N, C-alpha and C positions, 0 to 999 in steps of 0.2 A: 518392370525393368530392373535388371540386376544392378548392384552397386558398382560392378566393374564397368558396365555400360555408362553409368552416370559419372564415372571418374572419381568416385569416393574411395581413395586408396585405403584409408585407415579401416573403414567398415569392411571393405573387401578382404583385407588381410585378416581381420577378426573372424570373418565367416570361413575363410580357408583354414585358419588354425583350428577352429572348432570341428570342421569337417575331417581334417587329418587326424585329430585326437580321437574322434568317434570311430573313424575307419580303423585306426590302430587298435583301439580297445576291442573292436569287433573282428579283428584279424582279417580284415578285408583288404588284402594287399593290392588287388586290382583297382579298388576304389582309391586307395592311397596314391597309386601311380597316376590315376586319372586327375586327382585333385592337384598334385604337384605339377602336372603338365598344363592344366588350365591356368594355374598361377603363373607358370613360366610364360604363357602366351600373353598374360596381362603385362608382365615385366618387359617382354620383348616389344610389345606394341608401344609401350611408353619410352622405349629407347634404352632400357636398362638391360643390355644384352648379356653382360657377364652374370648378372643376377638370374636371368632366365636360364642360362646354361647350368648354373648351380642347382636350380630347382629340378632341372631335367636329369642331372646326375643323380639326384635323390630319387627320382622316379624310376630309374633303370632297374634297380634291384627288386623292389616290390612288383614291378611289371613282369618279372620273369614267370610268375604264376598265372598271368593273364592270357587271354586268347591272343592268337597271332595278330589279329587286326589291331588290337589296342597297343600291342608291343610295337607294331609298325608305326603307329601314330606317334608314340613316345620317341622312337628313334629318328623319325623324320623331323620332328621339332628340334631334337637335339642336334641334328646335322645343321639345321639353319642357324641355331644359336652359336655353335662352334665355328661355323664359317664367318659369322659376324664378328667373332673374336679373333679371326685370322688363323684358326687351327685347321688348315686345309686337309691334311691326311686324316685326322680324326673325323672331320666333317664328312668326307667322302666315304669313310668306313661306316659311319652311322647311317648314311644314305643308302649304301649297299645293303646293310642289314635290314633297313626298313623295307626295301624292295623284296628281299628274300622272304621276310615275314608276311608281307601282303600276298605274295604268291602262295603261301601256305594256308591262307585264310579261306577255309571252305564254307564257313557260315555266311549268311547274307548280312549286310550291314543293318544294325538295329540298335536302338537305345543309345547307350554310351559308346558302343563300338560302331561308329559311323564312318570310319576312315575308308576311303575308296581310292582307286587309281587316279582320278582327276585331282583329288586333294593331295596325293603324293606328288603329282606333277607340279602343283603349285608350290609346295614346300621345296621341291628340288629346284625349281626355277629361282626361288629366292636364294637358295644355297649357292647356286652357281653365280648369281648376281653378286653376292658378297665376295665370291672368289675372283671376280673380275672377268668371268667368262660370259660375256653379254650375249653372244650369238646363241649359245646353248640355253642360257636363261630365257631369252626371248622366245625361242621355240617351245620350251616347256610351259611357259606362262600362257602363250597363245593356245596351246593344247588344253591346258587346265581350264581356261576361260570358256573354251568352246564346249567342253564336256561336263562342266559343273551343271547341276540342276538349274533349270530356268528360274525356279522359285527362289534360288539362293542368291538374291539380289545383293546382299551385303558382301558375301564371299566373292562374287564376280567383280563387284565394284573395287574392293580392296586389291584383288589381283590385277585389275586394270591399272590402278595407281602404281603397283609394283612394276608393271610393264612400262609405264611412263618413265620410271627411273632407269630402266634398262635402255630405253631409247636415248636417254640422256647419255648414258654410258657408251652408247654406240656413236655418239657425237652428233645426234640430230635433235637440236633444241626445239624446232617447230613441232616435230613428231612427239616429243616428250610432252609439250604443253597440250597439244591436241588430244593425246591419249589420256592425259589427266582430266581434261574437260569431259571426255567420254565416260570416264569412271564416275565423275560426279553426276553426269547426266543419268547414268545407269542407276545410281542410288536414288535419284529423284527426291521425294519427300522422306525416304527411309534413311536419312543421315543419322549416323551413330558416332559416338566418341572415337572408336578405333579408326573409323574412316577419316575423321578430322585430323587425328594424330598422324595418320599416314600421309595425308595431304600436306600437313605442315612440315613433315620430314622431307618431302619432295621439294617444298619451297626452300628449305635450307640448302639442299643440293643445288638449287637453281640460283642461289645468292650471287655468284660471280656474274650473272647475266641480268641482274635486277633492273637494269635500265632498258632492257629490251621489251618491246611492246607485248609479245606473247606472254612473257613472264609477268608483266604488270597486270595483264588481263586475267591471268590465272590467279594472281594474288587477290584480285578483287572478287573473283568467283569463290575462293576459299573463305574470304571474310563473309560473304553472303551465306555460305553453307554453315559457318560457325554461328551466325545470327539465327539461322533456321533451327539449328540444334538447340540453342538457348531458349527459343520460343516453344520448343516441343514439350 
């Protein structure tokens, strides 16, 4: 299990630093871009959205020599981070660039270049959610969940929690809580730190309704999942 999954930030940062130094010395710009993007995802998941955007800005230049599929991945993550920071026009421009680059990707997904249309839909859904366009976000997230690989349990579970927050944005508290339960059900015993962080972020969004029964039941379920993670 990686240090990012375990939530050990200091060790994670040390590994990323060593990786970027090695990639730089080896003039492996595509690897440098990959490392910065992965580090941005760690920061984004932890709620440090501005830091995530800063890492992605660092990734853009070295990514220019990478294959279109990797460049699309970098730009899609950048769009999400920019949207979370309220930079609408820049976020949508990055999202458009990601879609154009993915259309150019003739090679099959493999290795570090795993980015696909369903993954783009997921990041686009999160981007539109940050921009307050919940209907568009909901459609994109539903499409992403339906088309992600069945074996990608963690990915589909996290997207389902994203969809739960969109349901809240649409004004449906019951649907938001039910969707969150579905995401945790999907994860089952495969609970990981990013999933718990996402569930806790949803709980914060639900704070104004803390006295409502569906919210209290979800809070209990999240506590159970946290205990499950601790025992793993």
